[in-house]
Structures are given as structure tokens and as C-alpha cells.
C-alpha positions as MATLAB code, in Angstrom:
seq = 'MPELPISNWIDVCVAWATAHLGGLFAAITAFFDACNLVIQGALLPIPPVLVIIGLMVFGCLRRRIKEGLILGFALLFLWNLGYWRDAVQTVALVLIAAGISVALGIPLGIGVAESRSTRTVVTPILDYMQTTPSFVYLIPSVLFLGIGVAPAVVATIVFALPPVVRATALGIDSVDRKLIEAANAFGSSPRQILAKVKLPLALPYIYVGINQCIMMSLAMVVICALIGAQGLGSRVVSALAQADLGKGIEAGTAIVLVAIVLDRATRPGSGRSQRSRWWLATG';
ca = [
      -0.213   -0.191   -0.026;
       1.594    3.318   -0.944;
       2.070    5.956    1.667;
       0.508    9.104    1.649;
       2.844   11.932    1.130;
       1.173   13.769    4.213;
       4.611   15.621    5.077;
       4.713   16.754    1.377;
       1.450   18.292    1.568;
       2.163   19.915    4.630;
       5.170   21.565    3.364;
       3.335   22.888    0.365;
       0.668   24.468    2.518;
       3.638   25.975    4.791;
       5.255   27.558    1.603;
       1.961   29.109    0.471;
       1.044   30.498    3.661;
       4.271   31.859    4.394;
       4.506   33.536    0.643;
       0.623   34.786    0.969;
      -0.032   35.400    4.494;
       3.164   37.346    5.833;
       1.188   40.501    6.360;
      -0.958   38.793    8.745;
       1.824   36.911   10.717;
       3.563   40.252   11.006;
       0.400   41.823   12.322;
      -0.328   38.875   14.796;
       3.050   39.440   15.699;
       3.006   43.076   16.503;
      -0.486   42.856   18.551;
       1.142   39.984   20.854;
       4.080   42.303   21.307;
       2.243   45.277   21.965;
      -0.207   43.665   24.548;
       2.991   42.123   26.279;
       4.780   45.504   26.665;
       1.356   47.060   27.996;
       0.670   44.582   30.542;
       4.595   44.505   31.859;
       4.495   48.180   31.723;
       1.570   48.104   34.117;
       2.571   45.570   36.444;
       6.150   45.817   36.763;
       6.175   49.544   38.215;
       4.034   48.338   41.213;
       6.052   47.882   44.126;
       6.110   44.074   45.356;
       4.904   45.021   48.826;
       2.022   46.404   47.418;
       0.952   43.469   45.248;
       1.732   41.136   48.085;
      -0.596   43.158   50.779;
      -3.153   43.416   48.096;
      -3.378   39.712   47.155;
      -3.035   38.914   50.871;
      -6.324   41.163   51.447;
      -8.020   39.682   48.602;
      -7.600   35.931   49.767;
      -8.745   36.832   53.330;
     -11.847   38.670   51.949;
     -12.444   36.172   48.922;
     -12.049   33.007   51.030;
     -10.451   33.004   54.459;
      -7.506   34.380   56.335;
      -5.621   31.296   55.540;
      -5.689   31.642   51.826;
      -4.776   35.091   52.539;
      -1.597   33.973   54.357;
      -0.655   31.250   51.710;
      -0.630   33.923   49.137;
       1.354   36.205   51.009;
       3.875   33.682   52.041;
       4.243   32.422   48.564;
       4.742   36.010   47.069;
       7.423   36.523   49.912;
       9.405   33.655   49.082;
       9.167   34.668   45.124;
      10.520   38.067   45.889;
      13.327   36.645   48.391;
      14.489   34.469   45.758;
      14.933   37.415   43.369;
      12.676   36.184   40.516;
       9.923   38.675   40.876;
      10.737   40.430   37.397;
      10.781   37.258   35.606;
       7.553   36.267   37.649;
       5.664   39.313   36.221;
       6.765   38.517   32.712;
       5.663   35.032   32.931;
       1.964   36.202   34.223;
       1.948   38.755   31.643;
       2.088   36.051   29.085;
      -0.277   33.665   31.079;
      -2.783   36.661   31.134;
      -2.678   37.306   27.422;
      -3.018   33.267   26.347;
      -5.500   33.020   29.179;
      -7.730   35.832   28.694;
      -8.030   34.923   24.733;
      -8.140   31.193   25.386;
     -11.415   32.271   28.001;
     -12.780   34.613   25.366;
     -12.770   31.907   22.834;
     -13.727   28.907   24.739;
     -16.832   30.068   26.560;
     -18.595   30.808   23.093;
     -17.360   27.722   21.670;
     -18.187   25.379   24.533;
     -21.966   26.861   24.428;
     -22.057   26.127   20.522;
     -20.727   22.641   21.479;
     -23.505   22.438   24.242;
     -26.461   23.572   22.063;
     -25.491   22.385   18.713;
     -25.417   18.973   17.736;
     -23.270   19.773   14.500;
     -20.754   21.867   16.270;
     -20.354   19.214   18.935;
     -19.647   16.660   15.940;
     -16.937   18.904   14.406;
     -15.519   20.424   17.624;
     -15.058   17.192   19.885;
     -12.462   15.575   17.544;
     -10.460   18.672   17.101;
     -10.359   18.716   20.775;
      -9.418   15.533   21.305;
      -6.309   16.050   19.160;
      -5.322   19.251   20.733;
      -5.394   17.587   24.219;
      -3.543   14.333   22.939;
      -0.731   16.242   20.845;
       2.522   16.525   22.749;
       3.109   20.173   23.991;
       6.526   20.635   21.832;
       4.549   19.852   18.691;
       2.781   23.349   19.048;
       6.097   24.981   18.822;
       6.663   24.025   15.404;
       4.206   25.591   13.312;
       4.227   28.696   15.891;
       7.984   29.562   14.875;
       7.662   28.683   11.450;
       4.851   31.433   10.800;
       5.639   33.895   13.911;
       9.582   33.551   14.388;
      10.901   33.690   17.810;
       9.786   35.515   20.806;
       6.189   36.370   22.517;
       3.980   36.098   19.562;
       4.745   32.060   18.827;
       4.615   31.469   22.652;
       1.359   32.967   22.996;
      -0.254   31.370   19.872;
       1.030   27.914   21.195;
      -0.230   28.373   24.621;
      -3.738   29.486   23.454;
      -4.081   26.165   21.467;
      -2.854   24.233   24.378;
      -4.878   25.939   26.890;
      -8.297   25.845   24.955;
      -9.641   22.569   25.449;
     -10.500   22.829   29.293;
     -12.353   25.841   29.031;
     -14.367   24.540   26.082;
     -15.228   21.258   27.533;
     -15.896   22.646   30.959;
     -18.467   25.126   29.737;
     -20.464   22.430   27.619;
     -20.310   20.035   30.487;
     -21.923   22.889   32.920;
     -24.372   23.370   30.614;
     -25.159   19.876   29.648;
     -25.226   19.159   33.659;
     -28.651   21.408   34.040;
     -31.286   19.911   35.333;
     -34.124   19.210   32.393;
     -36.786   20.122   34.755;
     -35.643   23.601   35.340;
     -35.520   23.979   31.326;
     -39.009   22.616   30.988;
     -40.074   25.078   33.495;
     -38.370   27.944   31.786;
     -40.157   26.577   28.581;
     -43.596   26.436   30.199;
     -43.190   29.976   31.225;
     -42.678   31.160   27.565;
     -38.941   31.752   27.672;
     -36.982   31.766   24.389;
     -34.181   29.534   23.768;
     -31.673   32.739   24.254;
     -33.434   33.621   27.459;
     -33.103   30.140   28.831;
     -29.288   30.053   28.030;
     -28.749   33.324   29.362;
     -30.812   33.155   32.687;
     -31.038   29.469   33.276;
     -28.094   27.466   31.619;
     -25.440   29.823   32.171;
     -25.685   30.936   35.678;
     -26.065   27.086   36.901;
     -23.037   26.245   34.622;
     -20.955   28.894   36.315;
     -19.103   26.482   38.801;
     -17.828   24.357   35.983;
     -16.720   27.375   34.108;
     -14.858   28.603   36.892;
     -13.282   25.129   37.034;
     -12.541   25.380   33.243;
     -10.785   29.104   33.405;
      -8.813   27.839   36.480;
      -7.348   24.783   34.549;
      -6.766   27.051   31.435;
      -4.575   29.246   33.627;
      -2.582   26.504   34.805;
      -2.087   25.042   31.541;
      -1.174   28.279   30.243;
       1.623   28.638   32.757;
       2.587   25.354   32.123;
       3.116   26.046   28.464;
       4.726   29.508   28.791;
       7.494   27.845   30.838;
       7.982   25.538   27.739;
       7.881   28.239   25.363;
      11.112   29.556   26.581;
      12.607   27.264   24.498;
      11.457   29.655   21.766;
      12.401   32.981   23.363;
       9.582   33.732   25.553;
      10.561   35.688   28.598;
       9.957   34.822   32.164;
      10.653   32.009   34.534;
      10.949   29.681   31.865;
      14.159   31.246   30.466;
      15.944   30.738   34.021;
      15.138   27.090   33.682;
      16.684   26.834   30.037;
      19.463   28.573   31.286;
      20.086   26.267   34.588;
      19.697   23.321   31.817;
      22.312   24.720   29.412;
      24.675   25.490   32.418;
      24.069   22.039   34.098;
      23.311   24.232   37.241;
      21.266   22.159   39.592;
      20.969   25.104   42.225;
      19.648   27.628   40.057;
      17.292   25.147   38.103;
      15.649   24.200   41.404;
      15.792   27.689   42.526;
      13.718   28.481   39.034;
      11.583   25.732   39.479;
      10.457   26.794   42.884;
       9.519   30.009   41.776;
       7.361   28.403   39.050;
       5.393   26.350   41.566;
       5.079   29.661   43.777;
       3.492   31.420   40.975;
       1.100   28.546   40.330;
       0.225   28.371   43.863;
      -0.597   32.081   43.756;
      -2.387   31.701   40.172;
      -4.279   28.611   41.508;
      -5.475   30.208   44.891;
      -6.354   33.552   42.985;
      -8.744   31.823   40.317;
     -10.297   29.068   42.494;
     -14.314   29.611   43.203;
     -15.348   32.048   46.148;
     -16.156   30.755   49.347;
     -18.951   28.738   50.372;
     -19.832   25.212   51.042;
     -21.669   24.271   47.780;
     -19.014   25.968   45.648;
     -15.982   24.073   47.274;
     -17.778   20.936   47.192;
     -18.419   21.453   43.303;
     -14.872   22.323   42.842;
     -13.432   19.424   44.417;
     -16.148   16.970   42.828;
     -14.885   18.489   39.311;
     -11.248   18.335   40.147;
     -11.052   15.424   41.935;
];
């Protein structure tokens, strides 16, 4: 049986895209570079002490004192290690990628839940996106966008998008049918049922999807240091290149601290029902 020349077909498509879509790729690169500069320009001038105090107060008010103390300790430790600037650079990339993933993922998840044809088309694509090794996403990103922030953000968006889509669809599918029937009985339109019944009841699942999207964005942004992304990942790559175990452990610890802060800050708020739904969803 003759082999299909799939790699040749892909090479032809890449050559065509490079020749005809160069302006689009340049615009995408400029947009993501500008977003990164704006976010870093807004975050870096803020004194670390103010950030630590603010997040401690946020944690205490939103959940409980223990959460505020955990956030404060993690940020103090991160500041003490000397990785504050790198952490801000990493968080800037996470905010861009996760924000776009959420903006795309929630409407797509609604479409998957509400339309059988959309589910049929999107589900295999999500399966492919979640099973493909993360390093594979770096190849097309570099080919089309070069080295730097833009390919890192694009690869991260592709990697982090599926959890938001699946969580949104699962939340809408989990709404009690009796409530939908009651809304129909009162004469609500499908759009009103979606906006006033399904989405409010699906919010706990959507929160979980957003949290997981942020965590996956952080993981991918660190890997994207291999293609020129700034932040803590570059410290890990540098330690690996120099075989410096101490610096590698320090950088790894800083990444864990950032993950703790992002995870605690984006979990659902206080309340027994929300906590129980969170732990049921995340295992």
C-alpha cells in the first residue's frame, strides 16, 4: 500500500501560507508584542510590597484568612528568591494567552452544548489538541511567527483552550432538564433560557475550566522559553544549558510559587456548595 505524502502536503501548505499571509503573521506578532509590553508596563512599576498586601487582602476577603496567608507567603518567598521580574513577565504571557482562550472557549463551549453539528465537528479537534504533545505546537508557531512572544502566546492558546470549551459544555449539559422545562412553560425563548438558566447554573464548571486554563497556560509558557519567551522558563532553560542544579531548583520553585498564587487566586469563592462542586470537578 503506497504511503500518503502527508509531510509533502504540509510543506506545500506552509510554503503557500508563508508567501501569501506574511502581512497577517506580522500583524499578529505586533499585536501580541504590544499586549505584552502594555501588561508588563502596568505590572512591573507596582512595588512588590503593594502586590503582596493586595493579594493577601483579596485572599482573606474572598475565601478566608488561611488563603490570604498562603498567598502572602508564596509571594514573599518569590520576592526573596529574586525572581519577581521574571514572574511578572511569565504572568503577563499567561494573562494574554488565558484571556484569549477564555474569550474563545466559552462561546465555543456554548456552541458545543447547544448544537449537535458543532459538537460533532469540535469534539475530535479538541481530542487532537489535548493528545498532541505540547512541544509539537512550537513547530508551526515558530515557522509562521518566528521567535519571541507571539509564537509563545499562540502555542499556549492552542494548548490551554480545550479545558474551557469542555468545562462550559459540561456545565450546560449538566443543568437539570426540569428547570429548562419550567422555563419553557413560562414562555422563555431559547436565548433567555441560555442566559438566565443554563449559564448561571453552569458557572461553577466554567470557573473550574478557567482555573485549569490558567494552570495549563502557565505550564506551556514555561516550555515556550525554548522559542524565546521571557520569564521563569528562560531561567530553567539557562540552568539546564549550564547544568546548574541549584539555579534550576530555584527557578522550578519560583514556578511552583507562581502556580500556587494563580491557582488560589482563581478558584471559586467561599461557600460550602462552591467548594464541594470544586472538589468534585477536580477530584
